[in-house]
C-alpha positions as CSV (number, residue, x, y, z in Angstrom):
1,M,0.0,0.0,0.0
2,F,2.8,2.4,0.8
3,I,4.4,1.7,-2.6
4,I,1.2,2.5,-4.4
5,L,0.8,5.8,-2.4
6,W,4.4,6.6,-3.1
7,S,4.2,6.1,-6.9
8,S,0.9,8.0,-7.2
9,H,2.6,10.7,-5.1
10,Q,5.5,10.8,-7.5
11,L,3.1,11.3,-10.4
12,M,1.3,14.1,-8.6
13,F,4.7,15.7,-7.8
14,L,5.8,15.6,-11.4
15,C,2.6,17.1,-12.6
16,N,2.7,19.8,-9.9
17,L,6.3,20.5,-10.7
18,R,5.4,21.2,-14.4
19,L,2.5,23.3,-13.3
20,W,4.6,25.2,-10.8
21,F,7.2,26.1,-13.4
22,S,4.5,27.5,-15.7
23,F,3.0,29.4,-12.8
24,V,6.5,30.8,-11.9
25,N,7.0,32.0,-15.4
26,R,3.7,33.8,-15.5
27,D,3.1,35.1,-11.9
28,H,4.1,34.2,-8.4
29,N,1.2,32.6,-6.7
30,D,1.7,31.9,-3.0
31,A,-0.9,29.1,-3.0
32,N,0.8,27.2,-5.7
33,L,4.2,27.7,-4.1
34,T,2.8,26.2,-0.8
35,L,1.4,23.2,-2.7
36,V,4.8,22.5,-4.3
37,L,6.6,23.0,-1.0
38,L,4.2,20.5,0.7
39,H,4.9,18.0,-2.1
40,V,8.6,18.4,-1.8
41,T,8.6,18.0,2.0
42,F,6.5,14.8,2.0
């Protein structure tokens, strides 16, 4: 179960990372930054 959660988390992290880069290029959104930081921490 942990492996399944981890792999889905990796997919979510990659998607959020791509979204985050596009957001950073356009405007700095604190909410999106917090989401990415949360995903990086966990």
